[in-house]
C-alpha positions in Angstrom: 32.4 -21.8 -0.4 32.1 -22.7 3.3 30.5 -20.3 5.7 31.9 -19.9 9.3 29.7 -18.9 12.3 31.0 -17.5 15.5 28.8 -16.5 18.5 29.4 -13.8 21.2 27.2 -12.5 23.9 26.6 -8.9 25.0 24.4 -6.9 27.3 25.0 -3.7 25.2 21.7 -2.3 23.9 23.0 -1.3 20.5 26.4 -3.1 20.0 26.5 -2.6 16.2 26.1 1.1 16.6 28.9 1.1 19.1 31.1 -0.7 16.6 30.6 2.1 14.0 30.7 4.8 16.7 34.4 4.1 17.3 35.2 4.7 13.6 36.1 8.1 12.1 33.6 7.6 9.2 36.1 8.0 6.4 35.2 4.5 5.1 32.1 3.0 3.6 29.5 2.1 6.2 26.1 0.4 6.2 24.0 -0.6 9.2 20.5 -2.2 9.1 19.3 -1.2 12.6 16.1 -2.3 14.4 15.1 -0.1 17.3 12.2 0.3 19.7 10.3 -2.5 21.4 11.3 -6.0 20.2 8.6 -7.3 17.9 8.1 -9.6 14.9 9.7 -6.8 12.8 12.6 -5.7 15.0 14.4 -8.8 16.3 17.7 -8.3 14.5 20.2 -5.6 13.6 22.9 -6.3 11.0 26.3 -4.8 10.1 28.1 -6.0 7.0 31.8 -5.9 5.9 32.2 -3.6 2.9 35.6 -4.6 1.7 35.1 -6.7 -1.4 33.1 -5.5 -4.4 30.7 -2.7 -5.0 28.4 -1.7 -7.9 27.6 2.0 -8.5 24.5 3.1 -10.4 24.8 6.3 -12.4 22.3 8.4 -14.3 23.0 8.1 -18.1 23.2 10.9 -20.6 20.0 13.0 -21.0 17.4 12.5 -23.7 14.4 14.4 -25.1 12.0 15.6 -22.4 8.4 14.5 -22.6 5.7 17.1 -23.2 2.3 17.6 -21.6 1.1 17.4 -18.0 0.6 14.1 -16.1 -2.1 15.9 -14.1 -4.0 16.2 -17.3 -3.5 12.6 -18.3 -0.6 13.3 -20.6 2.3 10.9 -19.9 5.3 9.6 -21.8 5.7 5.8 -21.6 8.9 4.0 -22.4 12.2 3.3 -20.7 15.0 5.9 -20.3 18.5 5.3 -21.7 20.4 2.3 -20.3 21.9 2.8 -16.9 25.6 3.2 -16.3 26.6 0.4 -13.9 30.2 0.4 -12.6 31.9 -2.5 -10.9 34.6 -1.7 -8.4 37.0 -3.8 -6.3 38.5 -2.7 -2.9 42.3 -3.0 -3.3 44.9 -1.5 -1.0 42.4 0.6 0.9 40.7 2.2 -2.1 38.0 1.4 -4.7 39.3 0.7 -8.2 37.0 0.4 -11.3 37.1 -3.0 -13.1 34.2 -3.0 -15.5 31.2 -1.0 -16.8 27.8 -2.3 -17.8 24.7 -0.7 -19.4 21.6 -2.6 -18.4 18.3 -1.4 -19.9 16.3 -2.2 -16.8 16.8 -2.5 -13.0 16.0 -6.2 -13.2 18.9 -6.6 -15.7 21.2 -4.6 -13.4 20.3 -6.9 -10.5 21.0 -10.0 -12.7 24.5 -8.6 -13.4 25.0 -8.1 -9.6 23.8 -11.7 -9.0 26.5 -13.0 -11.2 29.1 -11.7 -8.7 27.6 -13.4 -5.6 29.5 -16.1 -3.8 27.4 -19.2 -3.2 27.9 -20.8 0.2 26.9 -24.1 1.7 24.4 -22.4 3.9 22.6 -24.7 6.3 22.0 -22.2 9.0 18.6 -20.7 9.9 19.7 -17.1 9.7 17.8 -14.7 7.4 21.0 -13.4 5.8 23.9 -15.2 4.1 27.4 -13.9 3.4 28.3 -13.5 -0.3 25.2 -11.5 -1.3 24.8 -7.8 -1.7 23.4 -4.9 0.3 23.1 -1.2 -0.1 20.9 1.6 -1.5 18.5 1.8 -4.5 17.6 5.4 -4.8 14.0 6.3 -5.8 15.1 7.6 -9.2 16.0 4.1 -10.2 12.3 3.4 -10.4 12.2 4.7 -13.9 14.0 1.5 -14.9 11.4 -0.7 -13.3 8.3 1.2 -14.4 9.0 2.4 -18.0 8.2 6.1 -17.5 9.9 9.2 -18.9 10.0 12.3 -16.8 11.1 16.0 -17.1 13.1 16.4 -13.9 15.6 13.5 -14.1 18.9 13.8 -12.2 21.9 15.4 -14.0 23.9 12.8 -16.1 26.5 11.2 -13.9 24.5 11.5 -10.7 25.0 8.6 -8.4 21.6 6.8 -8.0 22.5 3.8 -5.8 25.2 1.5 -4.5 25.4 -2.2 -3.7 28.3 -3.8 -1.9 29.1 -7.5 -1.8 29.0 -8.5 1.9 31.4 -11.4 2.7 30.8 -11.2 6.4 28.0 -9.9 8.7 27.6 -9.2 12.4 24.1 -10.0 13.5 22.6 -8.8 16.8 19.8 -11.0 18.1 18.1 -8.4 20.4 16.0 -11.1 22.2 18.9 -13.3 23.2 21.6 -10.6 23.6 23.5 -12.6 21.1 26.1 -11.4 18.6 26.6 -13.8 15.6 29.4 -13.4 13.2 28.8 -15.0 9.8 31.6 -14.9 7.3 33.0 -16.6 4.2 35.9 -18.9 5.1 39.1 -16.8 5.2 37.5 -13.4 5.8 39.5 -11.1 8.0 36.7 -10.5 10.5 36.8 -14.2 11.5 40.3 -13.8 12.7 39.9 -10.7 14.8 38.5 -10.1 18.3 35.2 -8.5 18.8 35.6 -4.7 19.0 35.4 -3.2 22.5 31.9 -1.7 23.0 31.6 1.6 24.9 28.5 3.3 26.0 26.8 5.5 23.4 26.9 9.2 23.9 23.9 10.7 22.1 24.7 14.2 20.9 22.4 16.9 22.2 19.9 18.5 19.9 21.6 21.3 17.9 20.7 25.0 18.3 17.6 25.6 16.1 18.1 26.8 12.6 15.2 27.0 10.1 15.8 25.1 6.8 14.5 26.3 3.5 11.1 24.9 2.4 8.2 25.9 0.3 5.4 27.8 2.0 2.4 26.1 3.6 0.2 27.9 1.0 2.3 26.6 -1.9 2.0 23.1 -0.5 -1.7 23.4 -0.1 -2.1 24.6 -3.7 -0.3 21.5 -5.0 -2.7 19.3 -3.0 -5.6 21.1 -4.6 -4.0 20.5 -8.1 -3.9 16.8 -7.3 -7.6 16.9 -6.2 -8.5 18.5 -9.5 -6.6 15.9 -11.5 -8.5 13.2 -9.5 -11.8 14.8 -10.3 -10.8 14.7 -14.0 -10.3 10.9 -13.7 -6.5 11.0 -14.5 -5.3 9.3 -11.3 -6.7 8.1 -7.9 -4.0 9.0 -5.3 -0.7 10.9 -5.4 2.0 10.9 -2.6 3.4 14.4 -2.8 6.6 15.0 -0.8 7.7 18.4 0.5 11.4 19.2 1.1 13.2 20.9 3.9 16.8 21.7 3.0 19.7 23.5 4.6 23.2 23.5 6.1 23.5 21.4 9.2 25.6 21.6 12.4 27.9 18.7 13.0 28.0 15.4 11.1 25.3 13.1 9.7 26.3 10.3 12.2 25.2 12.6 15.0 21.8 12.9 13.4 21.5 9.1 13.2 22.3 8.7 16.9 19.7 11.3 17.8 17.1 9.6 15.6 17.7 6.2 17.2 16.9 7.7 20.6 14.0 10.0 19.7 12.4 8.0 16.9 13.2 4.3 17.2 12.0 2.2 14.2 12.2 -1.4 13.1 13.8 -0.6 9.6 16.2 2.1 10.5 19.4 2.3 8.6 22.7 4.2 8.3 24.7 4.5 5.0 28.0 6.4 4.5 29.6 6.4 1.0 32.8 8.0 2.1 34.5 8.9 -1.3 31.3 10.5 -2.6 30.4 12.5 0.6 27.0 10.9 0.7 25.3 9.9 4.0 21.8 8.7 4.9 20.3 8.4 8.3 16.9 6.8 8.4 14.3 5.9 11.1 12.0 4.0 8.6 9.1 2.1 10.0 8.2 0.6 6.6 9.2 -2.6 4.8 9.2 -2.6 1.0 9.9 -6.3 0.4 11.0 -9.4 2.2 11.7 -12.8 0.7 12.3 -15.8 2.9 11.5 -19.5 2.3 9.8 -18.7 -1.0 7.3 -16.2 0.5 7.6 -12.6 -0.8 5.8 -10.0 1.3 5.4 -6.2 1.6 4.2 -4.1 4.5 2.6 -0.9 3.2 1.9 2.1 5.5 -0.9 4.5 4.7 -3.2 6.4 7.0 -1.8 8.6 9.8 -2.8 10.3 13.0 -0.6 12.1 15.5 -0.1 10.6 19.0 -2.4 11.8 21.7 -1.3 13.5 25.0 -3.0 10.8 27.0 -3.9 7.1 26.6 -7.5 8.0 26.1 -6.7 10.7 23.5 -4.4 8.2 21.8 -7.2 5.6 21.7 -9.7 8.1 20.3 -7.3 9.1 17.5 -6.9 5.5 16.5 -10.7 5.0 16.4 -10.9 8.2 14.3 -8.3 6.8 11.9 -10.0 3.5 11.2 -13.5 5.2 11.0 -12.3 7.7 8.4 -13.5 7.0 4.9 -10.6 9.1 3.5 -7.9 7.4 5.5 -9.3 3.9 4.8 -9.6 4.8 1.1 -5.9 5.6 1.1 -5.0 2.4 2.8 -7.2 0.0 0.9 -6.2 1.5 -2.4 -2.6 0.8 -1.5 -3.4 -2.8 -0.5 -5.0 -3.3 -3.9 -1.9 -1.8 -5.6 0.5 -4.1 -3.7 -1.6 -7.1 -4.5 -1.3 -6.2 -8.2 2.5 -5.8 -8.0 3.0 -9.1 -6.1 0.6 -11.0 -8.5 3.0 -10.3 -11.3 5.7 -12.5 -9.7 3.8 -14.9 -7.5 2.0 -18.2 -8.1 -1.5 -17.8 -9.4 -4.0 -17.5 -6.5 -1.3 -17.2 -3.8 -1.4 -13.5 -3.1 -3.4 -12.4 -0.1 -3.9 -9.5 2.3 -2.9 -11.2 5.5 -2.8 -8.6 8.2 -3.8 -5.0 9.1 -2.9 -3.3 12.4 -1.9 0.1 13.9 1.8 0.7 14.5 2.3 3.6 16.9 5.6 5.5 16.6 7.0 8.2 18.9 5.1 11.1 17.2 2.6 9.5 14.8 0.5 6.3 14.4 -0.2 4.5 11.2 -2.3 1.9 9.5 0.0 -0.9 8.4 -0.9 -4.0 6.4 0.9 -7.1 5.2 0.4 -8.5 1.7 2.2 -11.7 0.7 2.4 -14.4 -1.9 4.4 -17.5 -3.0 7.1 -16.6 -5.5 6.7 -18.3 -8.8 9.6 -20.8 -9.4 10.6 -19.2 -12.7 10.9 -15.7 -11.2 14.2 -14.3 -10.0 14.6 -12.5 -6.7 15.7 -9.4 -8.6 12.5 -9.4 -10.6 10.4 -9.8 -7.4 12.2 -6.7 -5.9 11.7 -4.6 -9.0 8.0 -5.5 -9.3 7.5 -3.6 -6.0 10.1 -0.9 -6.5 9.5 1.9 -5.7 6.9 1.3 -3.1 3.3 2.1 -4.0 2.8 3.8 -0.6 5.2 6.6 -1.7 4.0 7.0 -5.3 0.2 6.5 -5.5 -2.3 4.9 -7.9 -1.9 4.1 -10.8 1.9 3.9 -10.0 3.3 4.8 -13.4 1.0 7.8 -13.9 1.6 9.1 -10.4 5.4 8.9 -10.8 5.1 11.3 -13.7 2.7 13.5 -11.6 5.2 13.5 -8.6 7.9 14.6 -10.9 5.7 17.5 -12.2 4.7 18.6 -8.8 8.0 18.3 -6.9 10.1 19.7 -9.8 13.3 17.8 -8.9 14.6 14.2 -8.4 14.0 12.5 -5.0 17.4 10.9 -4.7 17.5 8.5 -1.7 14.2 9.5 -0.1 11.5 6.9 -0.8 14.1 4.6 -2.3 15.2 1.5 -0.3 18.1 0.2 1.8 18.4 -3.5 2.3 20.1 -6.7 1.2 19.6 -9.3 -1.5 21.2 -12.8 -2.0 19.7 -14.4 -5.1 21.5 -17.7 -4.7 20.2 -18.2 -1.1 16.7 -16.9 -1.8 16.9 -14.1 0.8 16.1 -10.4 0.6 14.8 -7.6 2.8 14.4 -3.9 2.0 12.9 -0.9 3.7 11.3 2.2 2.3 13.4 5.4 3.1 10.8 7.5 4.8 11.6 9.5 8.0 15.0 10.0 6.4 17.8 12.6 6.4 20.1 12.7 3.4 23.3 14.7 3.6 25.9 15.7 1.1 29.3 17.1 2.2 30.5 20.5 1.2 33.8 22.3 1.6 33.2 23.2 5.3 30.0 21.5 6.3 27.2 19.1 5.4 24.0 20.1 3.5 20.9 18.1 4.5 17.6 17.3 3.0 14.5 16.0 4.8 11.4 15.2 2.8 7.9 14.1 4.0 4.4 13.9 2.6 1.3 11.9 2.4 -1.2 10.3 0.0 -3.6 12.8 -1.5 -7.0 11.5 -2.4 -10.2 13.2 -3.5 -11.4 13.8 0.1 -8.1 15.3 1.2 -8.2 18.6 3.0 -5.2 20.8 1.8 -4.5 22.3 5.2 -4.7 18.8 6.9 -2.2 17.4 4.3 0.2 20.2 5.0 0.0 19.5 8.7 0.5 15.8 8.2 3.7 16.3 6.2 5.0 18.5 9.0 4.1 15.8 11.6 6.1 13.2 9.7 9.1 15.5 9.2 9.2 16.9 12.8 11.4 14.2 14.5 13.9 14.0 11.7 14.1 17.8 11.2 14.6 18.2 15.0 17.5 15.7 14.9 19.0 17.5 11.9 18.5 21.2 12.6 16.9 21.4 16.1 13.7 22.4 14.2 10.4 20.6 14.8 8.8 22.0 11.6 6.7 24.4 13.6 5.4 22.1 16.3 6.0 22.4 20.1 6.4 19.3 22.3 2.9 19.9 23.6 1.4 20.0 20.1 3.2 16.8 18.9 4.0 14.8 22.0 6.5 11.9 22.0 5.0 8.6 23.4 5.9 5.0 23.8 6.2 3.0 20.6 3.8 0.0 20.2 1.8 -2.3 18.0 -2.0 -2.3 18.4 -5.0 -4.1 16.9 -7.6 -2.2 14.8 -10.5 -0.9 16.8 -13.9 -2.3 15.7 -16.1 0.0 13.5 -19.6 -0.2 12.3 -21.1 0.1 8.8 -19.6 -0.7 5.5 -16.0 -0.3 6.6 -16.6 -2.8 9.4 -17.2 -5.5 6.7 -13.7 -5.1 5.2 -10.8 -7.1 6.8 -7.8 -9.2 5.7 -8.6 -12.7 4.7 -6.9 -15.6 3.0 -7.6 -16.2 -0.7 -10.8 -18.0 -1.4 -11.9 -19.8 -4.5 -15.4 -20.0 -5.9 -16.5 -23.5 -6.9 -16.7 -23.2 -10.7 -15.5 -25.6 -13.4 -14.4 -23.2 -16.1 -12.5 -23.6 -19.3 -12.7 -19.9 -20.1 -9.9 -18.1 -21.8 -10.2 -14.4 -20.9 -8.6 -11.7 -23.0 -7.9 -8.8 -20.5 -7.2 -5.4 -21.9 -4.8 -3.5 -19.5 -5.4 0.2 -19.6 -2.3 1.2 -17.5 -4.1 0.5 -14.2 -2.4 -0.6 -11.0 -5.0 -3.3 -10.4 -4.9 -5.3 -13.6 -3.1 -8.3 -12.1 -5.7 -8.5 -9.4 -8.3 -8.9 -12.0 -6.3 -11.7 -13.6 -5.7 -13.3 -10.2 -9.4 -13.3 -9.4 -10.2 -15.0 -12.7 -7.5 -17.6 -12.0 -9.2 -18.4 -8.8 -12.3 -19.2 -10.8 -10.4 -21.6 -13.0 -9.9 -19.4 -16.0 -6.9 -18.8 -18.3 -6.1 -15.1 -18.7 -4.1 -13.3 -21.4 -3.2 -9.6 -20.7 -2.7 -7.3 -23.6 -1.8 -3.6 -23.6 -4.7 -1.2 -24.2 -2.6 2.0 -24.5 0.0 0.8 -26.9 2.2 3.7 -28.1 2.9 2.0 -31.5 1.3 3.5 -34.6 -0.7 0.4 -35.6 -4.0 -0.1 -37.4 -6.4 -0.8 -34.6 -8.9 -2.8 -36.6 -6.2 -5.2 -37.7 -4.9 -5.4 -34.2 -8.3 -6.6 -32.9 -8.5 -9.1 -35.7 -5.1 -10.4 -34.8 -5.9 -10.7 -31.1 -9.1 -12.7 -31.8 -7.3 -15.0 -34.3 -4.3 -15.6 -32.0 -6.1 -16.2 -28.7 -9.6 -17.2 -29.6 -10.9 -15.9 -26.3 -14.1 -17.1 -24.8 -14.6 -13.8 -22.9 -13.1 -10.3 -23.1 -12.7 -7.8 -20.3 -11.9 -4.1 -21.0 -9.9 -3.2 -17.9 -9.9 -0.1 -15.8 -7.4 2.7 -16.0 -6.8 6.5 -15.5 -8.2 9.2 -17.7 -10.9 8.8 -20.4 -11.6 5.7 -22.6 -10.5 7.6 -25.7 -6.9 7.1 -24.6 -7.4 3.4 -25.3 -8.2 2.9 -28.9 -8.2 -0.9 -28.4 -10.9 -0.6 -25.8 -13.0 1.7 -27.9 -12.7 -0.6 -31.0 -13.7 -3.7 -29.1 -16.6 -1.9 -27.5 -17.9 -0.7 -30.8 -17.6 -4.1 -32.4 -19.5 -5.8 -29.6 -22.4 -3.4 -29.9 -22.6 -4.1 -33.6 -22.6 -7.8 -32.9 -19.3 -8.1 -34.8 -17.2 -9.4 -31.8 -17.7 -13.1 -32.5 -16.0 -16.4 -32.5 -17.6 -19.1 -34.8 -20.5 -16.7 -35.3 -21.2 -16.7 -31.5 -20.9 -13.3 -29.7 -18.0 -13.1 -27.2 -19.2 -12.0 -23.8 -17.8 -8.6 -23.0 -17.4 -7.0 -19.6 -16.3 -3.4 -19.2 -14.6 -2.5 -15.9 -14.6 1.2 -15.0 -12.8 2.8 -18.0 -13.9 -0.3 -20.0 -17.5 0.2 -18.8 -17.2 3.9 -19.9 -15.9 2.8 -23.3 -19.0 0.7 -23.9 -21.2 3.7 -23.0 -19.3 6.1 -25.2 -19.4 3.6 -28.1 -23.2 3.5 -27.7 -23.4 7.3 -27.9 -23.9 8.0 -24.1 -22.3 10.9 -22.4 -19.4 10.7 -20.0 -19.3 13.4 -17.4 -17.7 14.3 -14.0 -19.7 12.7 -11.2 -22.3 15.4 -10.1 -21.9 14.2 -6.5 -18.1 13.9 -6.5 -15.4 11.4 -7.2 -15.0 8.2 -5.1 -11.7 6.3 -5.0 -10.9 3.4 -2.8 -14.2 3.4 -0.9 -16.3 0.2 -0.3 -19.8 1.3 -1.3 -23.3 -0.2 -1.3 -24.5 -1.0 -4.8 -28.2 -1.3 -5.7 -29.2 -3.6 -8.6 -32.2 -5.2 -10.2 -31.1 -8.8 -10.0 -30.5 -9.2 -13.8 -27.4 -10.2 -15.8 -24.3 -10.2 -13.6 -26.4 -9.7 -10.5 -28.4 -12.9 -10.8 -28.6 -14.5 -7.4 -26.6 -11.8 -5.7 -27.6 -10.2 -2.4 -29.4 -6.9 -2.3 -26.9 -5.9 0.4 -24.0 -5.7 -2.2 -20.7 -3.9 -1.3 -18.2 -3.1 -4.0 -15.1 -1.0 -4.1 -15.5 2.1 -6.2 -12.8 4.0 -8.1 -14.4 6.6 -10.3 -14.4 10.3 -11.0 -16.5 10.1 -14.2 -19.9 8.5 -14.8 -22.1 7.7 -17.8 -25.3 9.5 -18.6 -28.2 7.5 -20.2 -29.0 9.0 -23.6 -30.6 6.2 -25.6 -32.0 2.7 -25.3 -29.2 0.7 -26.9 -28.1 -0.1 -23.4 -30.0 -0.5 -20.2 -29.0 0.4 -16.6 -29.0 -2.5 -14.1 -27.2 -1.0 -11.0 -26.9 2.3 -9.2 -25.1 3.9 -6.3 -26.8 4.1 -2.9 -28.2 7.5 -3.8 -30.0 6.1 -6.9 -28.5 8.9 -8.9 -25.3 7.4 -10.5 -25.1 4.6 -13.0 -23.0 1.8 -11.6 -23.8 -0.9 -14.2 -25.0 -1.3 -17.8 -26.2 -4.2 -19.9 -27.2 -4.9 -23.5 -30.8 -6.1 -23.8 -29.9 -9.0 -26.2 -26.1 -9.3 -26.4 -23.7 -10.6 -23.7 -22.4 -7.1 -22.9 -22.0 -5.8 -19.4 -20.3 -2.9 -17.7 -19.6 -2.1 -14.1 -18.4 1.2 -12.6 -16.6 -0.5 -9.6 -13.9 -3.0 -8.9 -15.1 -6.6 -8.1 -11.4 -7.8 -7.7 -10.7 -5.4 -4.8 -10.3 -6.3 -1.2 -13.2 -3.8 -0.7 -15.5 -6.0 -2.7 -16.6 -9.0 -0.5 -18.9 -10.4 -3.2 -16.8 -9.6 -6.2 -15.9 -13.2 -7.1 -19.6 -14.2 -7.2 -20.2 -11.4 -9.7 -17.3 -12.6 -11.9 -18.7 -16.1 -11.7 -21.9 -14.9 -13.3 -19.9 -13.4 -16.2 -18.1 -16.7 -16.8 -21.3 -18.6 -16.7 -22.6 -16.1 -19.3 -19.9 -17.3 -21.7 -21.1 -20.9 -21.5 -24.5 -19.8 -22.5 -23.7 -17.1 -25.0 -25.4 -19.0 -27.9 -28.7 -19.0 -26.0 -28.2 -15.7 -24.2 -31.6 -14.9 -22.9 -31.0 -13.5 -19.4 -33.8 -11.2 -18.4 -32.7 -7.6 -18.4 -35.4 -5.4 -17.1 -35.0 -1.7 -17.0 -35.5 -0.2 -13.6 -35.9 3.6 -13.2 -34.2 4.9 -10.1 
């Protein structure tokens, strides 16, 4: 179908808000609004026509609840029951149901939605095209993209999301003061005059009323529970969210207007589902996913400080932020997670960490990165979206495990918060979605609206419970004030409002100063290796595979925590026969190695010299949990680190120059993720690397067989020399029949 374009000009600061402001809000509404200074993220606002089709996503009937505690490493894998997906058409002023579908995954649901797009002859350079869909994917839909069962799922029949087909769009180009109307030929908007735009009247802050919330002490206790779970090795970071809830004065639209003035953001949004009494006002600063010209990208936010009262205090807080091992651990861990998610849908070797900067909002300032890659030609846009959904910045690492932990800690569904609002047009190859943080969600009652505001932060091993409580209150303050006139306990002096801006990272010394975004690099190595990589439910497995691809290797990933009742010895035999790997890697993952019977069986065979192809030993590398599996199989002890857990921290590694470390610098920096460590109890294995204190084992090796283990992550952005170490492992495979590398024991 032909697309029509019409151009108008306006001096109005927020013309699309003015168009909605004249309505009485008894119809469906959606606005993608960019506020604050005009930047690379906030050039356009967009308002679609919602008068064609819509899909509603509903929670299916309940099922048996999983047992156990995710905070103790007990999770229930597997997809929930198929979704209820309803197609409705707008006829004579009301929505009428036409068809019902039951997709088993979110990707399948988006494929059904794509079948109802209208393809246009789009030759314009706009980043959006009529005929696609836009709307909300609530956080709880993440169970259909991550295969996890939880205890506190929404009630059956609960509305989880909505997507409208948008046959026309108003686009406000903020730089040019230009209003562009794009529409499918024949759409009513093309035949009407532009609405009259009046000045916005921002409602005053309501009289303060205090919403209900858990106590600060209860919040702090949950932070400590997370820290104990991290110490036990069951997860690395959890994004816990605290709720504030209560009846609100006025209407949700008033809240949105206040938020645009007090807390402008590049990915703000407004949604009103009139017949369901559901409204969302968001001042989100975070992008989940963008696809344009074949490049898929995400902009994770992690690491926060409040704004200072003066420029110098503001600057000092930024330096404190980037110098903080704890804050940088949160951020780098998330960069690694997003690289993993993108690597599942992007061309091999194309994913890279391309940018890191500070984005200063009215009340807080954040570390923000961009991770991007080139979408594989055989991957749908729907799959690229579901690979990232929900965003890792609001779950944690590993994602699947932390989603179960979040459910256990929060005790209820999240609904819209930390879901996404955006648009998708699979036929034109365009999509853009935010993450719904800094968000108010409202439900209508008989006489008034009931609002929910939720905020939190990433809890890591170094988190201070009191500081985490305060950070959640910082983040909720502006939205809570716009909703209830309540600044979550802060005065204006304690949490000042300052000008929004984008700033470079301050320079820092030491190990953290060596870590920065860079484009992908390849190591010159001619390799015909075929790696069998055991995935132990980690959020970094695809990064390992991507690193090996850069070295010229073929990689096959197999599940290490298979829920099927299957003879593990036969399974190993089948894998060796089917793939004939030249190398095997036992991957990292949460909890202890015993949860991966496949890893333990492979480790045991290798130590008995029974892991062979054509009578030659297959080189084996254990990676964190895999490294620990080799140690346990050799009879070593696995204990909590006596000097504390380390997750997401670039660290100096000492080594004796043997095995994997041949030719590597003595000034080696690798990213550590570990709560547990091996203790040397016999001579079947030797130690060849240590932490900076010389007290923790960071690497093990077999004296005669090609078996190595590392208690760090060479694939991470925090491991500048990681590819060189992996190169040594691949070289080991070419020489496995004459494996005589010197492996001298060094006592720390």
